[in-house]
One Martini backbone bead per residue (centre of mass of N, CA, C, O) as a GRO file, in nm:
protein
   94
    1MET     BB    1  -6.234  -4.130   5.672
    2HIS     BB    2  -6.020  -3.861   5.698
    3ALA     BB    3  -5.932  -3.549   5.651
    4PHE     BB    4  -5.671  -3.366   5.631
    5SER     BB    5  -5.482  -3.133   5.747
    6LYS     BB    6  -5.265  -2.891   5.664
    7ASP     BB    7  -5.038  -3.019   5.854
    8GLU     BB    8  -5.055  -3.303   5.750
    9ILE     BB    9  -4.994  -3.250   5.459
   10ALA     BB   10  -4.721  -3.121   5.488
   11SER     BB   11  -4.584  -3.361   5.622
   12ARG     BB   12  -4.640  -3.573   5.390
   13LEU     BB   13  -4.495  -3.419   5.158
   14LEU     BB   14  -4.197  -3.474   5.253
   15ALA     BB   15  -4.213  -3.789   5.149
   16LEU     BB   16  -4.253  -3.658   4.865
   17THR     BB   17  -4.179  -3.649   4.527
   18GLY     BB   18  -4.314  -3.376   4.335
   19TRP     BB   19  -4.546  -3.300   4.518
   20PHE     BB   20  -4.862  -3.117   4.515
   21VAL     BB   21  -5.098  -2.868   4.597
   22GLU     BB   22  -5.401  -2.835   4.385
   23GLY     BB   23  -5.715  -2.757   4.442
   24GLY     BB   24  -5.707  -3.006   4.673
   25GLU     BB   25  -5.481  -3.174   4.505
   26LEU     BB   26  -5.279  -3.430   4.441
   27THR     BB   27  -4.981  -3.346   4.248
   28ARG     BB   28  -4.827  -3.480   3.932
   29THR     BB   29  -4.552  -3.481   3.698
   30PHE     BB   30  -4.447  -3.703   3.460
   31THR     BB   31  -4.144  -3.802   3.288
   32PHE     BB   32  -4.066  -3.955   2.966
   33LYS     BB   33  -3.925  -4.069   2.683
   34ASP     BB   34  -4.224  -4.166   2.589
   35PHE     BB   35  -4.533  -4.281   2.523
   36ARG     BB   36  -4.498  -4.572   2.600
   37ALA     BB   37  -4.386  -4.512   2.889
   38ALA     BB   38  -4.631  -4.360   2.975
   39LEU     BB   39  -4.844  -4.602   2.936
   40ALA     BB   40  -4.707  -4.799   3.125
   41PHE     BB   41  -4.743  -4.632   3.380
   42VAL     BB   42  -5.045  -4.617   3.374
   43ASN     BB   43  -5.089  -4.918   3.400
   44ARG     BB   44  -4.954  -4.952   3.675
   45VAL     BB   45  -5.127  -4.757   3.831
   46GLY     BB   46  -5.396  -4.896   3.762
   47GLY     BB   47  -5.333  -5.142   3.941
   48GLN     BB   48  -5.302  -4.997   4.205
   49ALA     BB   49  -5.580  -4.865   4.205
   50GLU     BB   50  -5.746  -5.116   4.205
   51GLU     BB   51  -5.637  -5.248   4.465
   52ALA     BB   52  -5.729  -4.959   4.633
   53GLN     BB   53  -5.991  -4.826   4.527
   54HIS     BB   54  -5.821  -4.576   4.386
   55HIS     BB   55  -5.871  -4.306   4.148
   56PRO     BB   56  -5.712  -4.114   3.933
   57ASP     BB   57  -5.637  -3.849   3.765
   58ILE     BB   58  -5.559  -3.864   3.408
   59ASP     BB   59  -5.289  -3.709   3.204
   60ILE     BB   60  -5.192  -3.728   2.861
   61ARG     BB   61  -4.868  -3.596   2.713
   62TYR     BB   62  -4.713  -3.803   2.563
   63ASN     BB   63  -4.453  -3.798   2.810
   64ARG     BB   64  -4.684  -3.698   3.006
   65VAL     BB   65  -4.798  -3.744   3.349
   66ARG     BB   66  -5.092  -3.654   3.521
   67LEU     BB   67  -5.162  -3.661   3.864
   68ARG     BB   68  -5.477  -3.679   4.067
   69LEU     BB   69  -5.573  -3.651   4.412
   70VAL     BB   70  -5.877  -3.746   4.588
   71THR     BB   71  -6.124  -3.782   4.854
   72HIS     BB   72  -6.442  -3.715   4.799
   73ASP     BB   73  -6.596  -3.855   5.053
   74ALA     BB   74  -6.396  -3.681   5.260
   75GLY     BB   75  -6.320  -3.383   5.148
   76GLY     BB   76  -6.012  -3.484   5.072
   77LEU     BB   77  -5.714  -3.572   5.205
   78THR     BB   78  -5.568  -3.892   5.240
   79GLU     BB   79  -5.411  -4.185   5.281
   80LYS     BB   80  -5.477  -4.280   5.001
   81ASP     BB   81  -5.332  -4.062   4.845
   82PHE     BB   82  -5.048  -4.105   4.958
   83ASP     BB   83  -5.014  -4.401   4.889
   84LEU     BB   84  -5.046  -4.366   4.579
   85ALA     BB   85  -4.825  -4.165   4.537
   86ALA     BB   86  -4.593  -4.346   4.635
   87ALA     BB   87  -4.642  -4.576   4.431
   88ALA     BB   88  -4.597  -4.396   4.174
   89GLY     BB   89  -4.308  -4.328   4.242
   90ARG     BB   90  -4.193  -4.610   4.242
   91LEU     BB   91  -4.281  -4.674   3.946
   92ALA     BB   92  -4.090  -4.424   3.843
   93GLY     BB   93  -3.815  -4.445   4.040
   94ASP     BB   94  -3.787  -4.303   4.339
   0.00000   0.00000   0.00000
């Protein structure tokens, strides 16, 4: 799997809602009604991550969940990152 170029990343970002690149990682913060809803989302994303064998960095702050994705062994963002980002968006109701 190869890391995408800046142009490929920019093109793929157009298909995602709320995601941006920060520090070389695909990043988004999701906001939910409360802590339980945030945890439920994290568990759903965790299931998707396990299936894909690709695990995001996850930060939970009460009702906000920040996901950060990068394919370390490829040295950047790859199809795996964008696929999991799209799946997380669907799980959040995008």
